PAKE-675714 format. One record per residue: residue in three letters; x, y, z of N, C-alpha, C, O in turn. Coordinates in Angstrom, 2 decimals, always signed. Layout:
N
 res     n_X     n_Y     n_Z    ca_X    ca_Y    ca_Z     c_X     c_Y     c_Z     o_X     o_Y     o_Z
 ALA       X       Y       Z       X       Y       Z       X       Y       Z       X       Y       Z
...
//
This chain:
118
 res     n_X     n_Y     n_Z    ca_X    ca_Y    ca_Z     c_X     c_Y     c_Z     o_X     o_Y     o_Z
 MET +142.20  +63.60 +113.06 +140.48  +63.71 +111.77 +139.77  +64.55 +112.09 +139.97  +65.23 +113.10
 ALA +138.60  +64.71 +111.19 +137.88  +65.68 +111.61 +136.37  +64.64 +111.92 +135.97  +63.68 +111.28
 ARG +135.87  +65.19 +112.95 +134.14  +64.18 +113.10 +133.01  +64.12 +112.86 +132.30  +65.03 +113.28
 ALA +132.42  +63.04 +112.11 +131.02  +63.70 +111.12 +130.37  +64.46 +112.14 +130.82  +64.59 +113.28
 LYS +129.71  +64.77 +111.88 +128.03  +66.28 +113.57 +127.32  +64.96 +113.17 +127.70  +64.34 +112.18
 LYS +126.38  +64.57 +113.86 +125.79  +64.64 +114.24 +124.51  +65.56 +114.11 +124.45  +66.68 +114.60
 THR +122.96  +64.64 +113.01 +122.12  +65.30 +112.15 +121.37  +65.25 +113.01 +121.62  +64.45 +113.91
 THR +120.26  +66.00 +113.10 +119.11  +65.53 +114.19 +118.37  +65.70 +112.86 +118.82  +66.27 +111.87
 THR +116.83  +64.94 +113.05 +115.70  +65.68 +112.08 +114.72  +65.99 +112.50 +113.98  +65.36 +113.25
 LYS +114.48  +67.86 +111.72 +113.32  +67.89 +113.20 +112.29  +67.72 +112.75 +112.18  +67.08 +111.70
 THR +111.48  +68.10 +113.23 +109.68  +66.90 +112.50 +108.95  +68.85 +112.84 +108.98  +69.75 +113.67
 GLU +108.17  +68.37 +111.01 +108.10  +69.59 +111.91 +106.17  +69.78 +112.40 +105.55  +68.74 +112.65
 THR +105.60  +70.82 +112.46 +104.08  +70.03 +113.05 +103.00  +71.20 +112.19 +103.22  +72.31 +111.72
 PRO +102.05  +70.55 +112.23 +100.66  +70.75 +111.10 +101.29  +71.54 +110.36 +101.88  +71.36 +109.30
 VAL +101.11  +72.53 +111.07 +100.70  +73.86 +110.14 +102.53  +74.01 +109.24 +102.75  +73.73 +108.07
 GLU +103.27  +74.38 +110.00 +104.91  +73.95 +109.20 +104.34  +73.22 +107.49 +104.60  +73.44 +106.31
 GLU +103.52  +72.39 +108.19 +103.26  +71.08 +106.69 +103.05  +71.93 +105.69 +103.66  +72.35 +104.71
 LYS +101.77  +72.11 +106.35  +99.77  +73.06 +105.04 +101.47  +73.61 +104.41 +101.96  +73.26 +103.34
 VAL +102.37  +74.96 +105.93 +102.66  +75.95 +104.77 +104.29  +75.54 +103.39 +104.82  +76.26 +102.54
 ASN +104.55  +74.06 +103.83 +105.23  +73.85 +102.79 +104.61  +73.28 +101.98 +105.37  +73.10 +101.03
 GLU +102.99  +72.59 +101.64 +102.54  +72.17 +101.14 +102.22  +73.91  +99.98 +102.90  +74.22  +99.00
 VAL +101.60  +74.33 +100.27 +100.81  +75.66  +99.66 +102.04  +75.89  +98.41 +101.89  +75.76  +97.20
 LEU +103.38  +76.32  +99.23 +104.58  +77.00  +98.45 +105.08  +76.19  +97.57 +105.61  +76.58  +96.53
 GLU +104.89  +74.46  +98.04 +105.25  +73.46  +96.83 +104.41  +73.69  +95.88 +104.94  +73.75  +94.78
 GLN +102.95  +73.89  +95.91 +102.52  +74.06  +94.32 +102.26  +74.82  +93.54 +101.89  +75.91  +93.96
 PRO +102.32  +74.61  +92.24 +102.47  +76.05  +91.37 +101.88  +77.57  +91.06 +102.71  +78.21  +90.42
 THR +101.35  +77.89  +91.18 +100.55  +79.18  +90.80 +100.32  +79.40  +90.03 +101.06  +79.73  +89.10
 GLN  +99.02  +79.33  +90.04  +97.86  +79.82  +88.90  +97.83  +81.25  +88.29  +97.53  +81.56  +87.13
 GLN  +98.30  +82.25  +89.60  +98.57  +83.41  +89.78  +98.83  +84.73  +88.49  +98.17  +85.76  +88.39
 ALA +100.56  +84.04  +87.17 +100.43  +84.90  +86.74  +99.46  +84.31  +85.78  +99.74  +85.02  +84.82
 GLU  +98.52  +83.53  +85.36  +97.77  +83.21  +83.84  +97.33  +84.44  +84.32  +97.46  +85.48  +83.68
 GLN  +96.55  +84.31  +85.98  +95.16  +85.54  +85.36  +95.50  +86.28  +85.57  +94.42  +86.87  +85.65
 GLU  +96.92  +87.75  +86.03  +96.69  +88.42  +85.56  +96.91  +89.00  +83.88  +97.05  +88.29  +82.88
 GLY  +96.88  +90.29  +83.95  +96.65  +90.99  +82.68  +98.49  +91.00  +82.62  +99.34  +90.39  +83.27
 PRO  +98.53  +91.71  +81.82 +100.41  +91.71  +81.76 +101.54  +92.37  +82.84 +101.29  +93.12  +83.78
 GLN +102.82  +91.88  +82.43 +102.89  +92.27  +84.06 +103.61  +93.97  +83.43 +103.65  +94.31  +82.24
 PRO +104.14  +94.84  +84.70 +104.53  +95.91  +84.43 +105.59  +96.03  +84.06 +106.49  +95.41  +84.62
 ILE +105.97  +97.21  +82.54 +107.23  +97.39  +82.28 +108.21  +98.42  +83.21 +109.39  +98.76  +83.17
 GLY +107.11  +98.70  +84.04 +108.42  +99.39  +85.00 +107.18 +100.36  +86.09 +105.99 +100.60  +85.89
 GLN +108.05 +100.71  +87.18 +107.23 +101.72  +88.16 +108.08 +102.69  +88.53 +109.30 +102.78  +88.66
 LEU +106.80 +103.65  +88.72 +107.32 +105.29  +88.99 +107.47 +104.59  +90.71 +106.73 +103.65  +91.01
 PHE +108.57 +105.19  +91.85 +108.75 +105.31  +93.21 +107.84 +104.31  +94.02 +107.04 +104.58  +94.92
 ASN +108.13 +103.20  +93.52 +107.51 +101.96  +94.06 +106.45 +101.55  +94.28 +106.20 +100.61  +95.04
 VAL +105.34 +102.43  +93.38 +104.08 +102.05  +93.96 +103.26 +102.59  +92.73 +102.05 +102.70  +92.88
 ILE +104.01 +103.03  +91.15 +102.83 +103.38  +90.06 +103.70 +102.46  +89.49 +104.92 +102.55  +89.45
 ASN +102.61 +101.08  +88.78 +103.03 +100.40  +88.24 +102.76 +100.83  +86.50 +102.04 +101.75  +86.89
 TYR +102.73 +100.92  +85.51 +102.63 +100.90  +83.81 +103.14 +100.14  +82.87 +104.31  +99.92  +82.53
 ASN +102.09  +99.77  +82.46 +102.97  +98.58  +81.70 +102.65  +98.71  +79.79 +102.21  +97.77  +79.13
 ASN +103.06 +100.26  +79.14 +103.93  +99.62  +78.49 +103.87 +101.96  +78.04 +103.03 +102.75  +78.47
 VAL +104.71 +102.18  +77.40 +105.46 +104.19  +77.77 +104.07 +104.62  +76.98 +103.47 +105.45  +77.67
 GLU +103.61 +104.42  +76.16 +102.13 +105.48  +75.74 +100.73 +105.95  +77.18  +99.82 +106.76  +77.36
 ASP +101.56 +104.58  +78.02 +100.15 +104.86  +79.28 +100.93 +105.71  +80.43 +100.48 +106.13  +81.49
 LEU +102.58 +105.86  +79.73 +103.32 +106.47  +81.33 +102.79 +108.17  +80.58 +102.06 +109.08  +80.98
 ASP +103.46 +107.98  +79.54 +103.71 +109.93  +78.16 +101.24 +110.10  +78.88 +100.89 +111.03  +79.60
 ASN +100.68 +109.50  +78.60  +98.94 +109.44  +78.39  +98.68 +109.99  +80.36  +97.74 +110.66  +80.78
 PHE  +99.91 +109.42  +81.24  +99.35 +109.52  +82.35 +100.11 +111.62  +83.27  +99.79 +112.41  +84.15
 ILE +100.81 +111.48  +82.53 +101.89 +112.72  +82.22 +101.32 +113.39  +81.21 +102.25 +114.18  +81.41
 LYS +100.98 +113.67  +80.69 +100.10 +114.91  +79.45  +98.81 +115.12  +80.63  +98.36 +116.18  +81.07
 ASN  +98.45 +113.89  +80.91  +96.69 +114.64  +81.64  +96.72 +114.50  +83.14  +95.82 +113.94  +83.76
 MET  +97.80 +115.04  +83.71  +98.40 +114.43  +85.14  +96.92 +115.35  +85.72  +96.86 +116.38  +85.05
 THR  +96.22 +115.31  +86.34  +95.58 +116.37  +87.18  +96.44 +117.24  +89.03  +97.63 +117.17  +89.34
 PRO  +95.82 +117.64  +89.50  +96.60 +118.28  +90.29  +96.27 +117.38  +91.17  +97.35 +116.78  +91.21
 ASP  +95.31 +116.60  +92.23  +96.08 +115.29  +93.57  +96.54 +114.60  +92.39  +97.30 +115.54  +92.16
 GLN  +96.73 +113.95  +91.60  +98.03 +112.86  +91.45  +99.24 +113.81  +90.99 +100.35 +113.31  +91.13
 GLY  +99.16 +115.33  +90.38 +100.54 +115.58  +91.24 +100.49 +115.54  +92.22 +101.41 +115.17  +92.94
 LEU  +99.63 +115.82  +92.51 +100.64 +116.47  +94.27 +100.88 +114.82  +95.13 +101.69 +114.66  +96.04
 TYR +100.03 +113.81  +94.61 +100.24 +112.22  +94.98 +101.42 +111.67  +94.66 +101.90 +110.65  +95.16
 ILE +102.18 +112.79  +93.31 +103.97 +112.18  +92.85 +104.21 +112.84  +93.28 +105.15 +113.16  +92.55
 LEU +104.21 +113.93  +94.44 +105.11 +114.51  +94.78 +105.66 +113.59  +95.72 +106.78 +113.11  +95.88
 VAL +104.25 +113.44  +96.48 +103.99 +113.27  +98.24 +104.94 +111.61  +97.96 +105.95 +111.18  +98.52
 GLN +104.06 +111.01  +96.84 +105.43 +109.37  +96.30 +106.77 +110.32  +96.01 +106.69 +111.09  +96.97
 ALA +107.01 +110.41  +95.86 +108.53 +111.10  +95.14 +109.20 +110.66  +96.78 +109.63 +109.61  +97.26
 ALA +108.98 +112.38  +97.40 +109.76 +112.36  +98.74 +109.45 +111.17  +99.04 +110.48 +110.67  +99.48
 ARG +108.45 +110.25  +99.07 +108.66 +108.64  +99.96 +109.78 +107.58 +100.26 +110.30 +106.91 +101.15
 ALA +109.80 +108.05  +98.20 +110.95 +106.79  +97.63 +111.91 +108.20  +97.76 +111.06 +108.96  +97.29
 ALA +112.53 +108.68  +97.92 +113.60 +109.29  +98.53 +113.79 +108.87  +99.51 +114.37 +107.79  +99.53
 HIS +113.44 +109.43 +100.62 +114.02 +109.33 +101.66 +114.57 +107.36 +101.78 +115.52 +106.72 +102.24
 GLY +113.51 +107.13 +101.19 +114.13 +105.16 +101.10 +114.65 +105.51 +100.76 +114.36 +106.70 +100.77
 ARG +115.86 +105.26 +100.11 +117.48 +105.21  +99.11 +118.62 +106.61 +100.12 +119.79 +106.94  +99.89
 ASN +117.94 +106.97 +100.87 +118.27 +107.65 +102.63 +118.86 +108.65 +101.72 +120.09 +108.63 +101.70
 ALA +118.15 +109.72 +100.78 +118.38 +110.94  +99.62 +118.31 +112.21 +100.79 +119.03 +113.17 +100.51
 PHE +117.87 +112.26 +101.50 +117.83 +113.81 +102.72 +118.54 +112.93 +104.27 +118.53 +111.75 +104.60
 GLY +119.16 +114.29 +104.98 +119.67 +113.88 +105.96 +118.24 +114.37 +106.86 +117.12 +114.52 +106.37
 MET +118.60 +114.58 +108.28 +117.67 +113.93 +109.27 +116.53 +114.81 +109.39 +115.40 +114.43 +109.72
 GLU +116.97 +116.43 +109.03 +116.44 +117.67 +109.47 +115.24 +118.54 +108.20 +114.39 +119.43 +108.14
 GLU +116.06 +117.34 +107.24 +115.29 +117.20 +105.74 +114.39 +116.40 +106.06 +113.47 +116.99 +106.62
 ALA +114.24 +115.35 +105.97 +113.52 +114.10 +105.73 +112.28 +114.45 +106.95 +111.17 +113.94 +106.79
 GLU +112.58 +115.48 +108.34 +111.52 +115.68 +109.25 +110.70 +117.17 +107.92 +109.59 +117.08 +107.39
 THR +111.21 +117.75 +107.83 +110.92 +118.73 +107.11 +109.31 +118.41 +106.15 +108.19 +118.85 +106.42
 ILE +109.71 +117.57 +105.08 +109.29 +116.63 +103.79 +108.49 +116.13 +105.16 +107.32 +116.48 +105.30
 SER +108.99 +115.49 +105.93 +107.54 +114.56 +106.58 +106.51 +115.16 +107.25 +105.66 +114.42 +107.73
 LYS +106.37 +116.71 +107.42 +105.45 +117.71 +107.87 +104.79 +117.20 +106.71 +104.07 +116.22 +106.56
 ALA +105.49 +118.73 +105.37 +104.78 +118.84 +105.24 +104.24 +118.07 +104.34 +103.35 +118.54 +103.64
 ILE +104.65 +116.77 +104.16 +103.83 +116.11 +103.48 +102.67 +116.01 +104.38 +101.76 +115.47 +103.75
 ARG +102.42 +116.22 +105.21 +101.49 +115.27 +106.95 +100.21 +116.97 +106.86  +99.06 +117.05 +107.30
 VAL +100.83 +117.78 +106.31 +100.26 +119.89 +105.69  +99.35 +119.11 +105.43  +98.60 +118.47 +106.16
 ILE  +99.45 +119.19 +104.17  +99.70 +118.72 +103.21  +98.55 +117.12 +102.72  +97.89 +117.45 +101.74
 THR  +98.35 +116.21 +103.00  +97.38 +114.87 +102.36  +96.71 +114.77 +104.30  +96.30 +113.68 +104.70
 ASN  +96.70 +116.13 +105.32  +95.51 +115.84 +106.37  +95.19 +117.43 +106.72  +95.30 +117.97 +107.82
 PRO  +94.77 +118.04 +105.45  +94.24 +119.58 +105.64  +93.59 +119.93 +106.46  +93.96 +120.85 +107.19
 GLY  +92.60 +119.43 +106.59  +91.71 +119.56 +108.25  +91.72 +119.45 +109.37  +90.88 +119.82 +110.19
 THR  +93.20 +118.61 +109.59  +93.65 +118.60 +110.91  +94.10 +120.08 +111.78  +94.95 +120.80 +111.26
 PRO  +93.70 +120.33 +112.64  +93.75 +121.58 +113.52  +95.58 +121.41 +113.21  +95.83 +120.26 +112.84
 GLN  +96.61 +122.13 +113.28  +98.10 +122.08 +112.70  +98.47 +123.06 +114.43  +97.86 +124.02 +114.89
 GLU  +99.51 +122.40 +114.94  +99.67 +122.89 +116.63 +100.83 +123.44 +115.61 +101.53 +122.88 +114.76
 ASN +100.70 +125.15 +116.19 +102.36 +125.97 +116.83 +101.50 +126.47 +115.46 +102.43 +126.71 +114.69
 GLN +100.49 +126.70 +114.86 +100.46 +127.23 +113.20 +100.15 +128.77 +113.79  +99.40 +129.18 +114.68
 PRO +101.07 +129.42 +112.89 +100.98 +131.12 +113.24  +99.55 +131.82 +113.07  +98.55 +131.60 +112.38
 VAL +100.01 +133.00 +114.23  +98.08 +132.94 +113.45  +98.57 +134.84 +113.33  +97.95 +135.82 +113.72
 GLY  +99.57 +134.76 +112.80  +99.84 +136.21 +112.50 +100.86 +136.89 +112.47 +101.71 +136.62 +113.32
 GLU +101.12 +137.92 +111.57 +102.48 +138.21 +111.64 +103.10 +138.45 +113.34 +102.21 +138.37 +114.19
 PRO +104.25 +138.69 +113.78 +104.74 +138.80 +115.03 +104.30 +140.65 +115.31 +104.03 +141.36 +114.35
 GLU +104.30 +141.15 +116.65 +104.23 +142.19 +116.76 +105.55 +142.41 +117.70 +105.93 +141.79 +118.69
 VAL +106.34 +144.03 +116.67 +106.80 +144.11 +116.56 +107.24 +145.73 +117.99 +106.92 +146.91 +117.85
 HIS +107.82 +145.25 +118.87 +107.96 +146.81 +120.28 +108.82 +147.76 +119.42 +109.81 +147.52 +118.72
 LYS +108.23 +148.77 +119.63 +110.58 +150.05 +118.95 +110.17 +150.52 +121.41 +109.24 +150.82 +122.15
 ALA +111.37 +150.29 +121.47 +112.18 +151.59 +122.20 +111.96 +152.57 +122.37 +112.77 +153.33 +121.83
 GLU +110.21 +153.64 +123.60 +110.93 +154.71 +123.52 +112.14 +155.37 +123.98 +112.42 +156.50 +123.58
//
């Protein structure tokens, strides 16, 4: 015969009680927000209708284009689309582009010198 398991009740701390109270309360967040987005680009850019997306694409500025490229690379990396070497290269490129004022280590200073044997 199987024996019945003993159950013990765990007493909740005041913090846990408060968290449970908050979680059980109905939220009014959905009522206060506007329309819910119908789509999301690269896990960061929401859009509410197709017309907004079309306008964004048609009127994209160079800064927005750069932002899109960086976010696309990050989203692809999050989806394991790149190998280790590719991810490292893309990561470095993003840092170079997004932080242009910082000095770069190992920055080339010109063409390498070529010495011919005489």
